[in-house]
PDBQT receptor file of N, H, CA, C and O in Angstrom, charges set to zero:
ATOM      1  N   MET A   1       0.843  -1.165   0.000  1.00  0.00    +0.000 N 
ATOM      2  CA  MET A   1       0.000   0.000   0.000  1.00  0.00    +0.000 C 
ATOM      3  C   MET A   1       0.894   1.235   0.000  1.00  0.00    +0.000 C 
ATOM      4  O   MET A   1       1.813   1.351   0.810  1.00  0.00    +0.000 OA
ATOM      5  N   LYS A   2       0.613   2.144  -0.910  1.00  0.00    +0.000 N 
ATOM      6  H   LYS A   2      -0.134   2.049  -1.568  1.00  0.00    +0.000 HD
ATOM      7  CA  LYS A   2       1.361   3.396  -0.970  1.00  0.00    +0.000 C 
ATOM      8  C   LYS A   2       0.454   4.516  -0.473  1.00  0.00    +0.000 C 
ATOM      9  O   LYS A   2      -0.538   4.868  -1.110  1.00  0.00    +0.000 OA
ATOM     10  N   LEU A   3       0.818   5.057   0.668  1.00  0.00    +0.000 N 
ATOM     11  H   LEU A   3       1.624   4.771   1.185  1.00  0.00    +0.000 HD
ATOM     12  CA  LEU A   3      -0.024   6.090   1.269  1.00  0.00    +0.000 C 
ATOM     13  C   LEU A   3      -0.120   7.322   0.389  1.00  0.00    +0.000 C 
ATOM     14  O   LEU A   3      -1.130   8.026   0.415  1.00  0.00    +0.000 OA
ATOM     15  N   SER A   4       0.924   7.591  -0.396  1.00  0.00    +0.000 N 
ATOM     16  H   SER A   4       1.744   7.019  -0.418  1.00  0.00    +0.000 HD
ATOM     17  CA  SER A   4       0.899   8.759  -1.266  1.00  0.00    +0.000 C 
ATOM     18  C   SER A   4      -0.141   8.617  -2.373  1.00  0.00    +0.000 C 
ATOM     19  O   SER A   4      -0.557   9.616  -2.960  1.00  0.00    +0.000 OA
ATOM     20  N   GLN A   5      -0.567   7.381  -2.665  1.00  0.00    +0.000 N 
ATOM     21  H   GLN A   5      -0.229   6.570  -2.188  1.00  0.00    +0.000 HD
ATOM     22  CA  GLN A   5      -1.553   7.146  -3.713  1.00  0.00    +0.000 C 
ATOM     23  C   GLN A   5      -2.936   6.835  -3.142  1.00  0.00    +0.000 C 
ATOM     24  O   GLN A   5      -3.857   6.512  -3.891  1.00  0.00    +0.000 OA
ATOM     25  N   LEU A   6      -3.082   6.928  -1.851  1.00  0.00    +0.000 N 
ATOM     26  H   LEU A   6      -2.334   7.191  -1.242  1.00  0.00    +0.000 HD
ATOM     27  CA  LEU A   6      -4.348   6.612  -1.196  1.00  0.00    +0.000 C 
ATOM     28  C   LEU A   6      -5.341   7.749  -1.394  1.00  0.00    +0.000 C 
ATOM     29  O   LEU A   6      -5.015   8.920  -1.205  1.00  0.00    +0.000 OA
ATOM     30  N   ARG A   7      -6.545   7.383  -1.775  1.00  0.00    +0.000 N 
ATOM     31  H   ARG A   7      -6.810   6.431  -1.928  1.00  0.00    +0.000 HD
ATOM     32  CA  ARG A   7      -7.597   8.376  -1.962  1.00  0.00    +0.000 C 
ATOM     33  C   ARG A   7      -8.902   7.788  -1.450  1.00  0.00    +0.000 C 
ATOM     34  O   ARG A   7      -9.249   6.654  -1.781  1.00  0.00    +0.000 OA
ATOM     35  N   LEU A   8      -9.607   8.535  -0.664  1.00  0.00    +0.000 N 
ATOM     36  H   LEU A   8      -9.326   9.456  -0.395  1.00  0.00    +0.000 HD
ATOM     37  CA  LEU A   8     -10.867   8.069  -0.083  1.00  0.00    +0.000 C 
ATOM     38  C   LEU A   8     -11.969   9.030  -0.509  1.00  0.00    +0.000 C 
ATOM     39  O   LEU A   8     -11.945  10.211  -0.164  1.00  0.00    +0.000 OA
ATOM     40  N   CYS A   9     -12.924   8.518  -1.253  1.00  0.00    +0.000 N 
ATOM     41  H   CYS A   9     -12.944   7.559  -1.533  1.00  0.00    +0.000 HD
ATOM     42  CA  CYS A   9     -14.034   9.336  -1.745  1.00  0.00    +0.000 C 
ATOM     43  C   CYS A   9     -15.322   8.922  -1.054  1.00  0.00    +0.000 C 
ATOM     44  O   CYS A   9     -15.613   7.733  -0.932  1.00  0.00    +0.000 OA
ATOM     45  N   ARG A  10     -16.081   9.889  -0.608  1.00  0.00    +0.000 N 
ATOM     46  H   ARG A  10     -15.844  10.855  -0.707  1.00  0.00    +0.000 HD
ATOM     47  CA  ARG A  10     -17.358   9.641   0.066  1.00  0.00    +0.000 C 
ATOM     48  C   ARG A  10     -17.257   8.545   1.117  1.00  0.00    +0.000 C 
ATOM     49  O   ARG A  10     -17.941   7.526   1.014  1.00  0.00    +0.000 OA
ATOM     50  N   PRO A  11     -16.420   8.739   2.121  1.00  0.00    +0.000 N 
ATOM     51  CA  PRO A  11     -16.246   7.677   3.121  1.00  0.00    +0.000 C 
ATOM     52  C   PRO A  11     -17.492   7.498   3.986  1.00  0.00    +0.000 C 
ATOM     53  O   PRO A  11     -18.132   8.467   4.396  1.00  0.00    +0.000 OA
ATOM     54  N   SER A  12     -17.810   6.264   4.245  1.00  0.00    +0.000 N 
ATOM     55  H   SER A  12     -17.290   5.477   3.912  1.00  0.00    +0.000 HD
ATOM     56  CA  SER A  12     -18.859   5.952   5.213  1.00  0.00    +0.000 C 
ATOM     57  C   SER A  12     -18.163   5.512   6.495  1.00  0.00    +0.000 C 
ATOM     58  O   SER A  12     -16.947   5.318   6.508  1.00  0.00    +0.000 OA
ATOM     59  N   GLN A  13     -18.920   5.357   7.558  1.00  0.00    +0.000 N 
ATOM     60  H   GLN A  13     -19.907   5.515   7.547  1.00  0.00    +0.000 HD
ATOM     61  CA  GLN A  13     -18.322   4.944   8.829  1.00  0.00    +0.000 C 
ATOM     62  C   GLN A  13     -17.668   3.576   8.702  1.00  0.00    +0.000 C 
ATOM     63  O   GLN A  13     -16.586   3.355   9.245  1.00  0.00    +0.000 OA
ATOM     64  N   SER A  14     -18.316   2.651   7.986  1.00  0.00    +0.000 N 
ATOM     65  H   SER A  14     -19.195   2.831   7.544  1.00  0.00    +0.000 HD
ATOM     66  CA  SER A  14     -17.744   1.305   7.854  1.00  0.00    +0.000 C 
ATOM     67  C   SER A  14     -16.469   1.328   7.021  1.00  0.00    +0.000 C 
ATOM     68  O   SER A  14     -15.525   0.595   7.317  1.00  0.00    +0.000 OA
ATOM     69  N   ARG A  15     -16.430   2.155   5.991  1.00  0.00    +0.000 N 
ATOM     70  H   ARG A  15     -17.197   2.750   5.750  1.00  0.00    +0.000 HD
ATOM     71  CA  ARG A  15     -15.206   2.270   5.184  1.00  0.00    +0.000 C 
ATOM     72  C   ARG A  15     -14.083   2.901   5.987  1.00  0.00    +0.000 C 
ATOM     73  O   ARG A  15     -12.925   2.500   5.868  1.00  0.00    +0.000 OA
ATOM     74  N   ALA A  16     -14.422   3.880   6.798  1.00  0.00    +0.000 N 
ATOM     75  H   ALA A  16     -15.362   4.206   6.895  1.00  0.00    +0.000 HD
ATOM     76  CA  ALA A  16     -13.400   4.530   7.613  1.00  0.00    +0.000 C 
ATOM     77  C   ALA A  16     -12.807   3.537   8.612  1.00  0.00    +0.000 C 
ATOM     78  O   ALA A  16     -11.594   3.519   8.821  1.00  0.00    +0.000 OA
ATOM     79  N   CYS A  17     -13.652   2.713   9.228  1.00  0.00    +0.000 N 
ATOM     80  H   CYS A  17     -14.637   2.727   9.058  1.00  0.00    +0.000 HD
ATOM     81  CA  CYS A  17     -13.158   1.695  10.164  1.00  0.00    +0.000 C 
ATOM     82  C   CYS A  17     -12.291   0.674   9.444  1.00  0.00    +0.000 C 
ATOM     83  O   CYS A  17     -11.254   0.256   9.960  1.00  0.00    +0.000 OA
ATOM     84  N   TRP A  18     -12.717   0.273   8.250  1.00  0.00    +0.000 N 
ATOM     85  H   TRP A  18     -13.559   0.613   7.831  1.00  0.00    +0.000 HD
ATOM     86  CA  TRP A  18     -11.926  -0.675   7.452  1.00  0.00    +0.000 C 
ATOM     87  C   TRP A  18     -10.562  -0.074   7.130  1.00  0.00    +0.000 C 
ATOM     88  O   TRP A  18      -9.542  -0.755   7.227  1.00  0.00    +0.000 OA
ATOM     89  N   LEU A  19     -10.545   1.199   6.746  1.00  0.00    +0.000 N 
ATOM     90  H   LEU A  19     -11.374   1.753   6.666  1.00  0.00    +0.000 HD
ATOM     91  CA  LEU A  19      -9.286   1.861   6.410  1.00  0.00    +0.000 C 
ATOM     92  C   LEU A  19      -8.371   1.933   7.622  1.00  0.00    +0.000 C 
ATOM     93  O   LEU A  19      -7.178   1.651   7.511  1.00  0.00    +0.000 OA
ATOM     94  N   VAL A  20      -8.906   2.304   8.770  1.00  0.00    +0.000 N 
ATOM     95  H   VAL A  20      -9.875   2.533   8.860  1.00  0.00    +0.000 HD
ATOM     96  CA  VAL A  20      -8.098   2.373   9.991  1.00  0.00    +0.000 C 
ATOM     97  C   VAL A  20      -7.497   1.012  10.307  1.00  0.00    +0.000 C 
ATOM     98  O   VAL A  20      -6.306   0.914  10.601  1.00  0.00    +0.000 OA
ATOM     99  N   LEU A  21      -8.304  -0.029  10.248  1.00  0.00    +0.000 N 
ATOM    100  H   LEU A  21      -9.272   0.052  10.009  1.00  0.00    +0.000 HD
ATOM    101  CA  LEU A  21      -7.809  -1.371  10.549  1.00  0.00    +0.000 C 
ATOM    102  C   LEU A  21      -6.761  -1.825   9.535  1.00  0.00    +0.000 C 
ATOM    103  O   LEU A  21      -5.762  -2.439   9.911  1.00  0.00    +0.000 OA
ATOM    104  N   THR A  22      -6.978  -1.531   8.268  1.00  0.00    +0.000 N 
ATOM    105  H   THR A  22      -7.789  -1.033   7.962  1.00  0.00    +0.000 HD
ATOM    106  CA  THR A  22      -6.011  -1.896   7.230  1.00  0.00    +0.000 C 
ATOM    107  C   THR A  22      -4.684  -1.178   7.441  1.00  0.00    +0.000 C 
ATOM    108  O   THR A  22      -3.622  -1.797   7.365  1.00  0.00    +0.000 OA
ATOM    109  N   LEU A  23      -4.739   0.112   7.704  1.00  0.00    +0.000 N 
ATOM    110  H   LEU A  23      -5.602   0.614   7.765  1.00  0.00    +0.000 HD
ATOM    111  CA  LEU A  23      -3.505   0.869   7.953  1.00  0.00    +0.000 C 
ATOM    112  C   LEU A  23      -2.814   0.391   9.224  1.00  0.00    +0.000 C 
ATOM    113  O   LEU A  23      -1.589   0.276   9.258  1.00  0.00    +0.000 OA
ATOM    114  N   TRP A  24      -3.588   0.115  10.263  1.00  0.00    +0.000 N 
ATOM    115  H   TRP A  24      -4.583   0.209  10.235  1.00  0.00    +0.000 HD
ATOM    116  CA  TRP A  24      -3.040  -0.373  11.535  1.00  0.00    +0.000 C 
ATOM    117  C   TRP A  24      -2.226  -1.644  11.293  1.00  0.00    +0.000 C 
ATOM    118  O   TRP A  24      -1.123  -1.797  11.818  1.00  0.00    +0.000 OA
ATOM    119  N   ARG A  25      -2.787  -2.557  10.486  1.00  0.00    +0.000 N 
ATOM    120  H   ARG A  25      -3.683  -2.433  10.059  1.00  0.00    +0.000 HD
ATOM    121  CA  ARG A  25      -2.098  -3.820  10.197  1.00  0.00    +0.000 C 
ATOM    122  C   ARG A  25      -0.895  -3.607   9.290  1.00  0.00    +0.000 C 
ATOM    123  O   ARG A  25       0.178  -4.154   9.545  1.00  0.00    +0.000 OA
ATOM    124  N   GLU A  26      -1.065  -2.818   8.235  1.00  0.00    +0.000 N 
ATOM    125  H   GLU A  26      -1.937  -2.373   8.029  1.00  0.00    +0.000 HD
ATOM    126  CA  GLU A  26       0.028  -2.580   7.286  1.00  0.00    +0.000 C 
ATOM    127  C   GLU A  26       1.226  -1.920   7.967  1.00  0.00    +0.000 C 
ATOM    128  O   GLU A  26       2.376  -2.252   7.681  1.00  0.00    +0.000 OA
ATOM    129  N   LEU A  27       0.948  -0.998   8.855  1.00  0.00    +0.000 N 
ATOM    130  H   LEU A  27       0.014  -0.727   9.087  1.00  0.00    +0.000 HD
ATOM    131  CA  LEU A  27       2.021  -0.282   9.551  1.00  0.00    +0.000 C 
ATOM    132  C   LEU A  27       2.531  -1.038  10.773  1.00  0.00    +0.000 C 
ATOM    133  O   LEU A  27       3.441  -0.575  11.460  1.00  0.00    +0.000 OA
ATOM    134  N   GLN A  28       1.942  -2.203  11.042  1.00  0.00    +0.000 N 
ATOM    135  H   GLN A  28       1.202  -2.579  10.484  1.00  0.00    +0.000 HD
ATOM    136  CA  GLN A  28       2.318  -3.059  12.164  1.00  0.00    +0.000 C 
ATOM    137  C   GLN A  28       2.264  -2.306  13.496  1.00  0.00    +0.000 C 
ATOM    138  O   GLN A  28       3.146  -2.436  14.345  1.00  0.00    +0.000 OA
ATOM    139  N   LEU A  29       1.213  -1.524  13.647  1.00  0.00    +0.000 N 
ATOM    140  H   LEU A  29       0.497  -1.418  12.958  1.00  0.00    +0.000 HD
ATOM    141  CA  LEU A  29       1.076  -0.726  14.866  1.00  0.00    +0.000 C 
ATOM    142  C   LEU A  29       0.719  -1.567  16.078  1.00  0.00    +0.000 C 
ATOM    143  O   LEU A  29       1.001  -1.172  17.209  1.00  0.00    +0.000 OA
ATOM    144  N   GLU A  30       0.099  -2.730  15.857  1.00  0.00    +0.000 N 
ATOM    145  H   GLU A  30      -0.130  -3.051  14.938  1.00  0.00    +0.000 HD
ATOM    146  CA  GLU A  30      -0.194  -3.608  16.996  1.00  0.00    +0.000 C 
ATOM    147  C   GLU A  30       1.106  -4.025  17.674  1.00  0.00    +0.000 C 
ATOM    148  O   GLU A  30       1.221  -3.974  18.898  1.00  0.00    +0.000 OA
ATOM    149  N   ARG A  31       2.073  -4.436  16.878  1.00  0.00    +0.000 N 
ATOM    150  H   ARG A  31       1.979  -4.478  15.883  1.00  0.00    +0.000 HD
ATOM    151  CA  ARG A  31       3.368  -4.839  17.442  1.00  0.00    +0.000 C 
ATOM    152  C   ARG A  31       4.074  -3.636  18.079  1.00  0.00    +0.000 C 
ATOM    153  O   ARG A  31       4.616  -3.736  19.180  1.00  0.00    +0.000 OA
ATOM    154  N   PHE A  32       4.061  -2.504  17.376  1.00  0.00    +0.000 N 
ATOM    155  H   PHE A  32       3.620  -2.423  16.481  1.00  0.00    +0.000 HD
ATOM    156  CA  PHE A  32       4.705  -1.295  17.885  1.00  0.00    +0.000 C 
ATOM    157  C   PHE A  32       4.147  -0.912  19.254  1.00  0.00    +0.000 C 
ATOM    158  O   PHE A  32       4.904  -0.692  20.200  1.00  0.00    +0.000 OA
ATOM    159  N   TRP A  33       2.810  -0.834  19.354  1.00  0.00    +0.000 N 
ATOM    160  H   TRP A  33       2.195  -1.012  18.586  1.00  0.00    +0.000 HD
ATOM    161  CA  TRP A  33       2.201  -0.388  20.604  1.00  0.00    +0.000 C 
ATOM    162  C   TRP A  33       2.222  -1.450  21.691  1.00  0.00    +0.000 C 
ATOM    163  O   TRP A  33       2.318  -1.111  22.870  1.00  0.00    +0.000 OA
ATOM    164  N   SER A  34       2.134  -2.728  21.329  1.00  0.00    +0.000 N 
ATOM    165  H   SER A  34       2.055  -3.003  20.371  1.00  0.00    +0.000 HD
ATOM    166  CA  SER A  34       2.155  -3.772  22.362  1.00  0.00    +0.000 C 
ATOM    167  C   SER A  34       3.505  -3.811  23.066  1.00  0.00    +0.000 C 
ATOM    168  O   SER A  34       3.590  -4.201  24.231  1.00  0.00    +0.000 OA
ATOM    169  N   GLU A  35       4.562  -3.407  22.362  1.00  0.00    +0.000 N 
ATOM    170  H   GLU A  35       4.493  -3.090  21.416  1.00  0.00    +0.000 HD
ATOM    171  CA  GLU A  35       5.888  -3.335  22.987  1.00  0.00    +0.000 C 
ATOM    172  C   GLU A  35       6.004  -2.142  23.923  1.00  0.00    +0.000 C 
ATOM    173  O   GLU A  35       6.817  -2.155  24.847  1.00  0.00    +0.000 OA
ATOM    174  N   ARG A  36       5.205  -1.121  23.696  1.00  0.00    +0.000 N 
ATOM    175  H   ARG A  36       4.544  -1.110  22.945  1.00  0.00    +0.000 HD
ATOM    176  CA  ARG A  36       5.311   0.115  24.475  1.00  0.00    +0.000 C 
ATOM    177  C   ARG A  36       4.221   0.273  25.534  1.00  0.00    +0.000 C 
ATOM    178  O   ARG A  36       4.368   1.054  26.474  1.00  0.00    +0.000 OA
ATOM    179  N   LEU A  37       3.136  -0.468  25.376  1.00  0.00    +0.000 N 
ATOM    180  H   LEU A  37       3.016  -1.102  24.612  1.00  0.00    +0.000 HD
ATOM    181  CA  LEU A  37       2.025  -0.398  26.324  1.00  0.00    +0.000 C 
ATOM    182  C   LEU A  37       1.838  -1.767  26.963  1.00  0.00    +0.000 C 
ATOM    183  O   LEU A  37       1.110  -2.602  26.427  1.00  0.00    +0.000 OA
ATOM    184  N   PRO A  38       2.479  -2.008  28.093  1.00  0.00    +0.000 N 
ATOM    185  CA  PRO A  38       2.376  -3.335  28.721  1.00  0.00    +0.000 C 
ATOM    186  C   PRO A  38       0.971  -3.591  29.261  1.00  0.00    +0.000 C 
ATOM    187  O   PRO A  38       0.179  -2.670  29.456  1.00  0.00    +0.000 OA
ATOM    188  N   LEU A  39       0.690  -4.871  29.494  1.00  0.00    +0.000 N 
ATOM    189  H   LEU A  39       1.333  -5.619  29.335  1.00  0.00    +0.000 HD
ATOM    190  CA  LEU A  39      -0.582  -5.252  30.106  1.00  0.00    +0.000 C 
ATOM    191  C   LEU A  39      -0.708  -4.611  31.481  1.00  0.00    +0.000 C 
ATOM    192  O   LEU A  39       0.281  -4.417  32.189  1.00  0.00    +0.000 OA
ATOM    193  N   SER A  40      -1.933  -4.289  31.840  1.00  0.00    +0.000 N 
ATOM    194  H   SER A  40      -2.736  -4.446  31.265  1.00  0.00    +0.000 HD
ATOM    195  CA  SER A  40      -2.158  -3.817  33.203  1.00  0.00    +0.000 C 
ATOM    196  C   SER A  40      -2.176  -5.022  34.137  1.00  0.00    +0.000 C 
ATOM    197  O   SER A  40      -2.152  -6.165  33.680  1.00  0.00    +0.000 OA
ATOM    198  N   ARG A  41      -2.217  -4.773  35.414  1.00  0.00    +0.000 N 
ATOM    199  H   ARG A  41      -2.236  -3.845  35.785  1.00  0.00    +0.000 HD
ATOM    200  CA  ARG A  41      -2.294  -5.878  36.380  1.00  0.00    +0.000 C 
ATOM    201  C   ARG A  41      -3.559  -6.703  36.188  1.00  0.00    +0.000 C 
ATOM    202  O   ARG A  41      -3.589  -7.892  36.505  1.00  0.00    +0.000 OA
ATOM    203  N   GLU A  42      -4.598  -6.066  35.670  1.00  0.00    +0.000 N 
ATOM    204  H   GLU A  42      -4.573  -5.100  35.413  1.00  0.00    +0.000 HD
ATOM    205  CA  GLU A  42      -5.865  -6.759  35.434  1.00  0.00    +0.000 C 
ATOM    206  C   GLU A  42      -5.883  -7.471  34.082  1.00  0.00    +0.000 C 
ATOM    207  O   GLU A  42      -6.853  -8.158  33.761  1.00  0.00    +0.000 OA
ATOM    208  N   GLY A  43      -4.823  -7.316  33.288  1.00  0.00    +0.000 N 
ATOM    209  H   GLY A  43      -4.035  -6.758  33.550  1.00  0.00    +0.000 HD
ATOM    210  CA  GLY A  43      -4.744  -7.976  31.988  1.00  0.00    +0.000 C 
ATOM    211  C   GLY A  43      -5.283  -7.163  30.825  1.00  0.00    +0.000 C 
ATOM    212  O   GLY A  43      -5.505  -7.703  29.742  1.00  0.00    +0.000 OA
ATOM    213  N   THR A  44      -5.494  -5.875  31.034  1.00  0.00    +0.000 N 
ATOM    214  H   THR A  44      -5.313  -5.436  31.914  1.00  0.00    +0.000 HD
ATOM    215  CA  THR A  44      -6.003  -5.012  29.967  1.00  0.00    +0.000 C 
ATOM    216  C   THR A  44      -4.977  -4.887  28.855  1.00  0.00    +0.000 C 
ATOM    217  O   THR A  44      -3.811  -4.587  29.111  1.00  0.00    +0.000 OA
ATOM    218  N   ARG A  45      -5.409  -5.117  27.619  1.00  0.00    +0.000 N 
ATOM    219  H   ARG A  45      -6.356  -5.360  27.411  1.00  0.00    +0.000 HD
ATOM    220  CA  ARG A  45      -4.545  -4.950  26.447  1.00  0.00    +0.000 C 
ATOM    221  C   ARG A  45      -4.675  -3.509  25.971  1.00  0.00    +0.000 C 
ATOM    222  O   ARG A  45      -5.584  -3.192  25.202  1.00  0.00    +0.000 OA
ATOM    223  N   TRP A  46      -3.776  -2.630  26.418  1.00  0.00    +0.000 N 
ATOM    224  H   TRP A  46      -3.038  -2.887  27.042  1.00  0.00    +0.000 HD
ATOM    225  CA  TRP A  46      -3.872  -1.218  26.102  1.00  0.00    +0.000 C 
ATOM    226  C   TRP A  46      -3.679  -0.939  24.623  1.00  0.00    +0.000 C 
ATOM    227  O   TRP A  46      -4.195   0.054  24.109  1.00  0.00    +0.000 OA
ATOM    228  N   ASP A  47      -2.936  -1.809  23.922  1.00  0.00    +0.000 N 
ATOM    229  H   ASP A  47      -2.517  -2.616  24.339  1.00  0.00    +0.000 HD
ATOM    230  CA  ASP A  47      -2.785  -1.623  22.480  1.00  0.00    +0.000 C 
ATOM    231  C   ASP A  47      -4.129  -1.793  21.773  1.00  0.00    +0.000 C 
ATOM    232  O   ASP A  47      -4.407  -1.096  20.796  1.00  0.00    +0.000 OA
ATOM    233  N   GLN A  48      -4.963  -2.712  22.258  1.00  0.00    +0.000 N 
ATOM    234  H   GLN A  48      -4.738  -3.278  23.051  1.00  0.00    +0.000 HD
ATOM    235  CA  GLN A  48      -6.286  -2.904  21.658  1.00  0.00    +0.000 C 
ATOM    236  C   GLN A  48      -7.237  -1.770  22.028  1.00  0.00    +0.000 C 
ATOM    237  O   GLN A  48      -8.072  -1.365  21.220  1.00  0.00    +0.000 OA
ATOM    238  N   VAL A  49      -7.109  -1.264  23.245  1.00  0.00    +0.000 N 
ATOM    239  H   VAL A  49      -6.430  -1.593  23.902  1.00  0.00    +0.000 HD
ATOM    240  CA  VAL A  49      -7.906  -0.106  23.650  1.00  0.00    +0.000 C 
ATOM    241  C   VAL A  49      -7.563   1.077  22.750  1.00  0.00    +0.000 C 
ATOM    242  O   VAL A  49      -8.454   1.803  22.307  1.00  0.00    +0.000 OA
ATOM    243  N   LEU A  50      -6.289   1.270  22.484  1.00  0.00    +0.000 N 
ATOM    244  H   LEU A  50      -5.565   0.681  22.844  1.00  0.00    +0.000 HD
ATOM    245  CA  LEU A  50      -5.852   2.361  21.614  1.00  0.00    +0.000 C 
ATOM    246  C   LEU A  50      -6.423   2.202  20.208  1.00  0.00    +0.000 C 
ATOM    247  O   LEU A  50      -6.878   3.180  19.614  1.00  0.00    +0.000 OA
ATOM    248  N   LEU A  51      -6.406   0.991  19.671  1.00  0.00    +0.000 N 
ATOM    249  H   LEU A  51      -6.036   0.196  20.153  1.00  0.00    +0.000 HD
ATOM    250  CA  LEU A  51      -6.973   0.750  18.341  1.00  0.00    +0.000 C 
ATOM    251  C   LEU A  51      -8.450   1.138  18.298  1.00  0.00    +0.000 C 
ATOM    252  O   LEU A  51      -8.886   1.788  17.348  1.00  0.00    +0.000 OA
ATOM    253  N   VAL A  52      -9.214   0.753  19.299  1.00  0.00    +0.000 N 
ATOM    254  H   VAL A  52      -8.859   0.225  20.070  1.00  0.00    +0.000 HD
ATOM    255  CA  VAL A  52     -10.638   1.100  19.337  1.00  0.00    +0.000 C 
ATOM    256  C   VAL A  52     -10.814   2.614  19.389  1.00  0.00    +0.000 C 
ATOM    257  O   VAL A  52     -11.675   3.163  18.701  1.00  0.00    +0.000 OA
ATOM    258  N   LEU A  53     -10.011   3.285  20.192  1.00  0.00    +0.000 N 
ATOM    259  H   LEU A  53      -9.312   2.839  20.751  1.00  0.00    +0.000 HD
ATOM    260  CA  LEU A  53     -10.112   4.745  20.286  1.00  0.00    +0.000 C 
ATOM    261  C   LEU A  53      -9.765   5.418  18.967  1.00  0.00    +0.000 C 
ATOM    262  O   LEU A  53     -10.415   6.386  18.572  1.00  0.00    +0.000 OA
ATOM    263  N   VAL A  54      -8.747   4.914  18.287  1.00  0.00    +0.000 N 
ATOM    264  H   VAL A  54      -8.219   4.128  18.608  1.00  0.00    +0.000 HD
ATOM    265  CA  VAL A  54      -8.351   5.480  16.993  1.00  0.00    +0.000 C 
ATOM    266  C   VAL A  54      -9.438   5.225  15.950  1.00  0.00    +0.000 C 
ATOM    267  O   VAL A  54      -9.790   6.122  15.184  1.00  0.00    +0.000 OA
ATOM    268  N   ALA A  55      -9.964   4.008  15.922  1.00  0.00    +0.000 N 
ATOM    269  H   ALA A  55      -9.677   3.280  16.544  1.00  0.00    +0.000 HD
ATOM    270  CA  ALA A  55     -10.958   3.638  14.906  1.00  0.00    +0.000 C 
ATOM    271  C   ALA A  55     -12.279   4.375  15.080  1.00  0.00    +0.000 C 
ATOM    272  O   ALA A  55     -12.983   4.628  14.103  1.00  0.00    +0.000 OA
ATOM    273  N   THR A  56     -12.616   4.718  16.309  1.00  0.00    +0.000 N 
ATOM    274  H   THR A  56     -12.044   4.512  17.103  1.00  0.00    +0.000 HD
ATOM    275  CA  THR A  56     -13.904   5.371  16.556  1.00  0.00    +0.000 C 
ATOM    276  C   THR A  56     -13.765   6.866  16.792  1.00  0.00    +0.000 C 
ATOM    277  O   THR A  56     -14.760   7.568  16.967  1.00  0.00    +0.000 OA
ATOM    278  N   GLY A  57     -12.517   7.355  16.797  1.00  0.00    +0.000 N 
ATOM    279  H   GLY A  57     -11.708   6.785  16.655  1.00  0.00    +0.000 HD
ATOM    280  CA  GLY A  57     -12.231   8.735  17.123  1.00  0.00    +0.000 C 
ATOM    281  C   GLY A  57     -12.748   9.710  16.169  1.00  0.00    +0.000 C 
ATOM    282  O   GLY A  57     -12.560  10.913  16.352  1.00  0.00    +0.000 OA
TER     283      GLY A  57
């Protein structure tokens, strides 16, 4: 995927979520953030919380 060639026309909410998830995976942000955001004592996956916040933001 070349971000310089990315174009989004008439985005819907579902397309925007798909785009966020696709970019998240392509950029390997899950691995990046999981290394920097450790589990809480209760087992919360902060990298996944961040993904939800980004996707719905």
